[in-house]
N, C-alpha and C positions, 0 to 999 in steps of 0.2 A: 545405371540402375538407381542408386541412392547414395547419399553422402551424409556427413555430419550435419550440414545445413538442413537437409531434409528431415533428419531426426529431430533437430531442435524445433523445427516448425511443427512436426508431429506432437512434440511435447507441449508446445504452446496451444495446439488444438485441444489436447487433453485438458489443459488448465481451463480452457473456455468451457468445455463440455461439462465440467464439474460444477460450474456456477449455476445454482438454482435460484428461482425467483423467491426470495425469502425476505421477511421483515427482520431487520437486524438493528442492533444499537451498539454504540460505543460511548465510553465515558473518558474524558481527558482530565484527570485530576491536576491540580496545580503542579507545574513542572518542578518546583523546588523540592517537592516531596516524592519524587520517583526514585526508585532504587537504581535503575539503569537508565542512562540518558539516551532514550530512543529518539534519534534525530529524524525528523520528518524529511521527506524527500526534498522539499524545497530548501531545507537547511543544509542538505548534504551537497548541494550544488552552489556555485557562485551565482548569486542573484543580481540581476543587472537591470537598470532603468536608464532612460535618457530623456531629458526634458528639452522643451523649446528654449531657444536663446532669447534673452531680453537684455536691455541696457539699463542697469541700475543707476540711481542717483549717486553722486560722490558721497563717500563716507570717511569718517576718521579712522586712523590706523587702529585706535583702541577698540573699534567695533568690528574689525575685520574677522576675527575668529567667530564672533557672534553671528555675523552674516554667513560665514561658511556653515555654521551649525544649522542655521535656518534653511539654507539651501539644501544641506544634507537631509534634514528632516523632510523637506518637500520631496526629495528624491525617494526617501524611504516610504513616504505615504503613497507615492505613485506606485512603488513596488508592491506594497501590500494590497492595493486595489486589484492587481492582476494575479497575485500569488495563487489564490484558490483555483481560479479557472485554469491557469497554466498547469497546476499540479494535477488536476483531474483530466485535462484534455490533451496534454502534449504527448502522451504515451500511446498513440494509436499506431504503433510501429508496424503491425501486420496488415493494416487496413487495405491499402491499394494492391499490394503484391498478392494478398490472398484473394481479393476480388478477381484479379486477372488470371491467376493460376487455377482457382477452384470455383469456376462459375456456377457449378451446381452444388453450392454449399447447403448446409442444413438450415432448416427454418423451424420455428417452434409453433405448435398449434395455438399456443396462448399469446402469440405475437411478441414473445419475449426476445425476438430479434433486436428490439430496441435496447433491451438489457445487455444483449451480447455486444452491441456496438459500444455501449457504455463501458463494458468490461474491456473491450478492445482498446479504448482510450487509455485505460490504466495499465496497459502492457500485455493484454491478452490478444487472442486472434479473433477475427470477425466471422469469416465463413469457413467452418471446418469442411473437410471433404464429405461427400454424401455418406450417410450411414445411420446407424441405430445404436443406442446405448441403453444399458440398465446396469445397476450395481447393487451389491448387498452391503448393508451398513448397520453397524450397531448404534449409529446416531439416531435411528428410528426405533420406535417401539415394536419389537418383533412379535409381541403378543397383542397387537392392536386389534380391536374389533372392527375397524374400518377395512372393508374389502371391496374389490371390484365385482359388481354383480353381472355386468355385461358390457359389451362394446359393439360398435358398428364401425367398420366391418368386423365380423367375428374372427377368431383365430383360425388361420389356415384358409381363409376365404379366398377364392379366385374369381376372375372375371368381374371385379368390382368396377362399377361405372366410373368414368373419368371425372365427371362432375357429381359429387356426392357430399353427404353430410357425415362427418366423422364425429363419433360421440363415445363417451365413457360414462357409465352409470355406477354410482357407489352405493354402498349399503346404508349410508347415513348422509344427512345434509352436511354440506361443507360450510366452513366459516368463510364468508365472502371477504373478510378483512385479512385473512391469513394467506400464507404462501400457497400457491397452486401452480404446479409445473408439469405440463404434459407435452411430450415431444412427438413429432412425426418425422420419420427419416426414410428416404431422402426427402428433400424439401418438395413441397407442393408448388405448383406454378402460381397459384393464388390461394390466399387464406382469408376468410372473412373475420369480422370481429367475433370472438368467442362469446358464448352466453351461458348463464346458469339457468336451469329450468327444473321441472319436476320437484319442486320444493327444495331446490338447492342440491339435489342429488346427481344431476346430469350436467355434464359439460359437453358442449357441441360447437362445431364450426363448419361452415361450408368450404370445401376445398376443390381445387382443380388439379387433378393428378395426371402424370405421364402414362402413356400406354405401355403395356408389357413391362411393368416395373413392380418390384417387390418392396413393400413398405413395412415398417414396424412402428407401432403406436406404443409409446412408453409413458407410464405414469411415474414421475420422479418424486413428487411430493403432493400430498393432499392432507388437509387438517380439518377436523370437526370443531364445532364450538367448545367441545369438552377436551380439546387438545389431543384427540386420538389421531395418530399419524399412520399413513399407509407405508408399508415397505416398498421401496422402489422396485418396479417390475415391468416386464413387457406385457402390455394388455392384449396385444394381438399382432400377429404377422399375417399380412394379406398381400394380394397381388392383383393388379389390373389385367394381367395376362392369365393364361390357362394353367400355369404351373408355378411352383415356388421352389427355388434352388434347395438342394438337400445336402450340400457339402458342409463339412464341419471340421473344427480343430479342437482337440481336447488335451488335457494334461493337468498338471498340478504346479502351483506356484508357492514357494516358501516366502512368507512375509516376516519381517522382523517383529511385527506386532500382530496380535490376534485380529483377523479381519472382521470378527463379530463385534468388536468394540472400536475398531479404526477402519472405516470403510475402505474398500479396495475393489479394483476391477481390472479385467484384462480386455484388450482390444486387438482385433485382427485388422490391420490397415493395408490397403492395396500398396504393393511395392512401388508401383508407378503412381504415386499419390497425386501428381500434377496432371494426370491425364484427364481428358474431358469426355470419357466414355460413360460416365455416370455409374461405374461399378461401385456398389455400396460396400462399406465395411460394416462389421458387426461387433458389438461389445457384449461381453458376458459377465454376469455377476459372479463373484467369488463365493463358493459354497461356505455356509456357516460351519460346516462340520470339518472338512479336511482341506480347505483351500483348493479344491479341484475346480476346474472350469470347463465349459463346453460352449464353443462359439458356433452357433447354428446358422443355417440358411445362407451359406456362402456359395456364390457362383464359382465356377472354375476360374482359377487364377493364382497369381503369386501374392503372398501376404507377408507383412511384418507383424510379429507378435509382441505386444507391449503390455506393461502393467504399471499401475500407480497405486499409492496408498496415502491417505490423509491421516495425520497424527494429532493435529491440534483442533480439529472441529471447525476449521475456517472455510470448508468447502473448496480448498485448493490442495493439489497433491504436494506432499513433502518428500516422497520417495518415488523414483522413476527408474524402471529397468526394462530390459527386453531379452528376448530369446536369442542367445549368442552361443551356438553349439561349438563353433571353432575358436572362440575366445579372442577374436581379433578386435573387440571393442565396437563392432558394428552389428546391428541386428541381421540375422540370417533370413533370407527369403524362404518362404514355405509354400510349396506348390500344392494346391488342393485340386485334385481331378474332379470332374463333374460327378456329383452325387456320392462322393466318397468321404469317409472320416479319416483324418490324419492325426496321429498321436503315437505314443505319449510324449508330449512336448513339455518337459518339466524344466523349471529354472527358478532362481531366487532373486529377490531384490537386494542390491547392496545397500549398505548403510554407512553414512559418514561418521567416523568415530575418532576420538583423540587416542593416539597410541602411546604418546610420551610427552612430557614437558620438562623444561628446565627453568627453574629448579623443580624437581619432583616433589610431590606431596610429602611433607615431613622433613625436608632438607634443612639442615642447620649450617651455620657459618658461611652463608652465601656472601660473596664479595659485594661491597657497596656499589661498585661500578660493574655492572653485569648486563647481560642481554637475556631477556625472557624469551623463551621459544615454546611453541605449541606445534606438535607434529601430528598430522592426520593420516589416515589410511588411504585417502584419496586427495587429489589436488583440491585446493580451497580458494574461493574468491574472496580474498581479504579486503578488497576494495568495495565489496557489496555493502550497501547502506545498513543492512541488518547485522553485519559483523561487529561484535562488541568485545574487545579485549581490554580489561582494566586490571590495574594493580591497586589494591586498597590496603591501608590508607595510601593516598597519592604519593608517588615518589618525589624526591627533591626536584628531579627533572626527568624528562623522557624524550626520546627521539621519535622518528617516524617509523611506521610499520614497513616491513619489507618481507619478501618471500623467497624461498629457496628456488633453484633452477627447476626442480621437478614440481613446484607448486604445492608441496605437501607440508612445509614447515614455515610458520610465520614468526618473525623476529620483532622484538621491541626492546631497544636499548634503554636502560634506566640508570639513574643514580639514586641510591637508597640511603636511608638513615642507618647508622650503626646500632646494633643491639635492638633491633625492631622486628616484630612479627608482621609479615605481609601475607596477602592472599591473592592468588591469581583467579580472576573471574572472567570466563569466556562464554559467550552465547552467540547464537544467530549465524553460525558458520554454514556456508553453502558451497557446493561445487560450482564451477563456472557454467555447466550446462544449464539450460532452461527447460523444465523447472529444476533439474538437478536434484542433489541429495541435500537434505537439511540435517544438521547436527541434532541428534535426538535429545541428549541430556546436556544441560549446562555443565561446564567443567570448572571445578573448584579445587584449588591446591594451596595448602599453607606452606610457608617457608620462613626462615628467620635469618637475619644477619648476625644474630647472637648465638648463644650456646644452648638454649633451651626454649621450650614453649610454656606459656602459662597453663595451669591445670583447671581453672574454673570453667563451669558449663552453665548454660541457661536453657531450659526446655519448657515445652508447653504444647498446647493444641490450638489450631486455628479452625474455626467453623466458617464455611462459606455459605452465607445465609441465602442468597438469591442469585448466585451465578456459579458456573463451573469453570475454574481456571484451567489454562493450558500449562502453566508453570507458576510456582509461587516460592517466595523466599522470605526468610526472617533475617534481620540484621540489626546492628546496634548503632544508635546515634549518640554522640556525646552531647552534654548540655550545650544548647546553642547551635547544634549541627543542622545543616540545611538539607541533608538527604542525598546530595549528589557527590560532593567531594569529601564529606566528613564521615560517611558510613564505614563500618568495619565489621569483621566477623560474620560473613554471609553464610547462611545455611539453607539448604533446599528443604522445602516443606513437602512431606509425604502427602500426595493428593488423595491417596486411598483413605487415610484416617486423620489427616490434618496435623500429624505430629511433627515436631522439629526439635533439634538439639543444636545449640550454638556452642562450639568448642573453642579452646585456646583463648579464653577471655582474660585480658589483663585486669588487675585490680583497678577500680575506678567507678564512676557514676555514669549510667547509661539509660537511654530511652529505647526499649525494644521497638522495632518498627517492622512492618510487613508489607510486601508488595506482591501482587498477583497479575499475571497477564491473561487477557481474554481475547478470543478471536476478533479480528477487525478493529483492534484498539491499539493505537500506537503507545499510549501512555500507561495503560494498566490501571489498577486500583491500589491505592495506598491507605494504610491505616497505622496509626501510631498508638502504642500502649499509653494509657493515661498517666501512669506514674513512673517516676525514675526508679532505678534499681541500683543499689550499692553492691558491688562485687568485691570480695576479698579472695586472696590466693587460696585455691583449693575448694572454693564453694561449688556446690551442685544445686543450683536454684531451680526449682520445679514449679509447675502450676501457673506459668505466665501464659494464660489463655486469652484469646481475643476472637471476636466475631467480625468478619469482613462482609460488607454489604455494598451493593451498587446504590442503594437508596432509590431505585427506580420502581415505584409502586403505584404510579398514576398512569392511566391509559390516555394517550393522545391519539385520536383516530379521525378518519374522515374520508372524503371522496374528492379526488382531483379530476376535474373534467376540463375538456375543451369543447369540441363539437360532440365528444363522447368521453367516457372514462379513459384516462391516459395511463397506460402501463409504463412501468420503469421510471417513474419520477422519483428522484432521490430527495429525501427530506432531511434537513439538518436542523435540529432544534438546539439552540445554545442557551443554557441557563446562565444569565448574566450575573446572578447572585452567587451561585456556587461554582462558577467557572467550569461547567460541565457541558459536554456536547453529546447529543444522542442522534443516532441516524436511523432512518427507515426508508422504505421504498414501496411504491404502489405495486399491487399485483396486476394480473392481466385485465381486471375490471376497473382499475383505477382506484381501488380502495387501499388504505393503509392503516396499520395500527402499530404503535410503538409505546414502550413503557418509559416514562420519564420521572424525574424527581420534581418536587414542588418548587416554584419560583417564578421569576419573570423571564420571559423567553423572547429571543429573536429567532424567527423560523424562516428558513430559506428553502425554496423549491427549485430543483434543477431538472428540467425536462430532459428526455433522451436526446442524444446528440443528433439523431437523424430526424427529429421532429421539427416542426415549424413553431413550436410553442416557445415562449420566452420565459426566462427566469423571472421569479418574483419573490418577494419577501414580505413578512409582516413582523412588526417589532413591538416590544414591550407588552407582551401578552402575559397576564398573571394566571398561572395554572396551579390550582390548589386541589382540584378534584378531577375525575375523569372528564375529558374535554373533547368535544367534537369540533373539528376545524375543517370545513369544506372550502375548497379553493377552485376558482375558475381561471384557467390559464388563457392568455391571449396569444394569438399567432402573429407571426411577422414574416420578414423576408430574410434570405440568406445574404451575408457577405462571405464570399468564399474564394478560394484560389490556391495558388502555390507560391511558396517562397523559395527562390533559388539564388545561387551566386552568379557571377558574370559568365561562368562557363556553362550554366544551365543545370548544374548539380543541385539537387534539393538540399535544403537546410532544415534539419530537425530541431525540435525544442526551441522554436522561436515563439516567444509570448506575444499574443495579440490582445490589444485593448481598444475598444471602441468607445469614444466619448462624444457627448453632445458638442457640436461645433461652436455653439454660442456660450454654453455654460461650463464646458469641460467636465461635466458630471459623467461618471462612468455609466455606460449603458449595457455593455456585454464584454466578454473576454473569452479567450481560448488559447490554443497553441497548435503548432504544426506537429504532424506525426513524422514517422521515419521517412516518409516520401515527400516531406515538405508541404503536405496538404493541410488546409484548415477550413473551418466553417463556423460562423457564429450567426445567431438569429437576432434581428433588431426590428423595431417598429419603423414605419415610414418616418423619414427625417433626414437631416443633414449632419454628417459626422466627421470627426477626425479619427483616423485609424493609426495606431502606433504598432510598430513591429520591433520587438526587443530580442535580439539574439543573446544567448546565454553562454558565458565563459568561452567565447570565441573571439577571433579577430574581426568578425563582421561588424559593420557600423549600423546602429539602429536607424530606422527610417520612419517618417511620419507623412501620411497622405491626408491632406486637408480637404474639407468641403465635399465629402462623398455624399451625393444625393441619392437616397435609397427610396424608390417607390415601386421596385420590383427586385427580383434576385439580382445581386450585383457581383460580377466576376472581377476580382481584383488580384491579379498576379503581381508579385513584388520581386525585384532583384536587389539583393543587398551587396554592397561593395565591401571588399576586404581591406582592412587598414593595417596599421602596424600593431603588433601584439604587445601589450603591456601586461606583465604578470609577475608573480612572486609569492612569497609566503610572509605571514605575520606571526611572530612568536613573542613570548615574554622573555625576561632576562634568563629564565631557566630553560630556554629552548622549547618550551611547551607551545604547540600550535594554538592560536586563538581563533575561535570560530565566530562568524557573524560580526566581524569588525567592518564598519563601513569604509569603503574606499571610493573617494569622489574625485573626479578630474575636473579642474577649472581651467578656463582659458586664462593665460597670463595677461594681466592688465585689466581683467574684468572679473566679475563674480558670477559669470554664466556657468552653470553646471552642464558639462558636456556629456558625462556619463557617470553613473553610479553603480556600484556593485558591492558585494560582501564576500568575506572569506568563507570557505567551506570548513568541514570538520578537521581538515589537515592544515588549516590556516592559508589555503591557496586561494588566489583570486586571479582573474584574467578579464581583459576587455580589449576592444579594438579602438584605435584613434586614427583620425586623418592626419596628414602631415601638419605639424605645428608645434608650438611650445606650450607646456601645460604645468600647472601645479597639481600634484597628486596629494590629496588630503586623506590621512588615515585616522578615523575617529572611532574609538571603542564604545561610544555612548550607548550602543544598542545592548551590549551584553556585559561590559566591563567598566563600570564607573570608576574603578580604582586606578585605571591606566590613563596616562596622558596621551593626548592626540599628537600627531606628527605630520609635517608637511614636507614632501620631497619637491623642491622648487626647481623651476625652469628645466623641465624634462622635455627634450626635443625628440620628436619622432618624424620619419624613420631614423634609425633602424628599430627592430624589435628591442624592447627594453625589459630587463628583469630588475625589479626593485624589491629586495627582501628587507623587512622592517622588524626591528625589535622595539616593542613598546615598553616604556618605563612606568613603574608604579609611582604614584604621587601621594601626597597627604590628602586626607578626606575632610570635607566640611559637611556637617549635617545639621538639621534643624527642622522646624515645623512651619508650614505656610498656612495662614488662616485669613479669613475675610474680616471686615470690621466687627462682626458679631462673634468672632472667635470660632467660626465654623471651619473645619479643615477644608482645604482646597486641593482637590485631586488633579494630577497631571499638570501641575504648574511647571513652567519652563524655568529652570534655575541655571544661571551662568556665572562663572567666576572669571573676571578679566584682570590681568596683571597690569595695573595702571602705572607701576614703576617702570616697567620695560615696554609699556605701550603694546 
């Protein structure tokens, strides 16, 4: 019937269905000023590159380290060229398996299938099983004046022609630059380019429908120029046959949060979801009043009843649950007889919560050598990149995270200072299921290795000027603090009124600082209070108020075209002056609009994965007022194929880079999905194609002189070598992230492979039989540490090399040109001439 794998796939489908075509943005403030070190996905994996061999000229021994550094820098530059494409495209895990299992997947009237593929690349599903959805949400203006006037076909219409025009007419003209998302389920056999007409009030497209099939037409988002938004709703249920099914499932769902302010919906899913009979599922919105649901127009059959809820406004479900009357942890099948209503099927969504910690909040006299533990009510995925457990201020040393056999308790061994107040800070916990349950509230707990807590407090109000955060914190920086390792005394900000109170503040001088997270933003928003504050024992300091702003008050807008408007183009605008990045996406007509701050921009355009359009960029654009930027994309040819091992098994997460064969300039990049598939778009030309496996024993491969004047099928087999892996820590056993690890052939200076450590200090790569020098260089993240070389490492066998990097003395100064102008990015090396 079904199993956990089936349910996880259902969950992935739900994740996909929640994604609407919306213009969004994100800002990435400078990393040294973030409260919590949100590691990007690329940084949470071991990143690896391999370069072509070459024979260098002889060099003196005194310059050997310098040459190693130059080679390592070259490897890092190669890595960064493919980092972005790999990050956005290697996660198409459900792509081919969903195509084969669910041939009659959903399509969007607005052709946002292109967006769905883009989402699939980032870990979502591509083709959900046939069906219909609508949902109720407080994210939209419930009192909006924008309404649906009419649709064709009308609601409950039957005998609709197989070739027809689908249309929805609204009460007001729509904003062509804004998000517009209209869905038709199950998918039509063909869909034309949608158009706006009737003064912008009517959206229509010509479709080819299947016979004797019931469809639902859903409006998920529509926006007027005055920002009036429509509530998501089913515009019409109609059939190409003579009747419409009348079965239904109804009941009540208990959600942890009010569904009028945190959208939620229920879905009836065919129990035999992998079947090819085209039986549709139906989705029902949750009532604004009492969380009741009624899922209508169900044909006779067995269904699974599921529900999700979004908590942070990022259009992705944070809670996931299902109807499980017998309590066995699996959804129970519900049989719906022809034309009958089945109810009352009531259930509630579980929520991931912290039930205990050691030390508990307020604990005194904690031993200096102890193990921090956090216990949850459900199993937790502590290896998830979003999981963040910190002790502040930083301990003298700390070990590695581990988990209890039942998966509910996470442990972190630490060595602490005596007579010191500490705080446990934990965020981003999730259950192993996908999408699983997300921890709702950050967990904060004070404890001390001494006999008392300080009594001073600092309080105030934060005003969020132009954004709505999903979480926000106040904390303290000592003079000279950098915001990551030096912050203390974290307090959660009340999002309802912006109030906060920082407690247990020791006497001293501090700079209050504030950090807020927003949807689709890894780094969040940081603001520092302009003045320092002197704190004495027992003080109750009030009125430390601050306003936080994105600073995004300029409109960047335009039209992205190819042979027509191109939907689903992702736009990234990088402010080179402020070190900020904003994101947007074209709607179904190819229009986009995004708010940015003033400054000089490099702007990148990434077409949908399934289109033939090529990436493009434009640089050094000065934006000071509202700016229109129209772009015409060029089409090209595919280089595509599969990457497998010698047994034929697919290899996921292989980075692909295409460079010009003559100049080695990068042309395109991507990555393999869970089935080892890849596809990149290039113009006609001759290329070298690099295949980079990541944190595995597979050996990178290069294919030279690939001549492309049509689509080019390039399947690749990667050979497995000996695995070289290990961890890199400092003298305190603290893992060091993003330490460069470079393998050289002994007797040459050829870089064979390069990688970096992940957040646990772990690295791994594969090597062919031979003898190598393994060079560990912390230049990327830790200038205070000395490099290290493990010499004459012979493989096979598999080899583990754990390295402890030592701190050295620092040399600092200023580099200028003859006119005394500062020189940025100057390469500075120190060579020990005494010891050569």
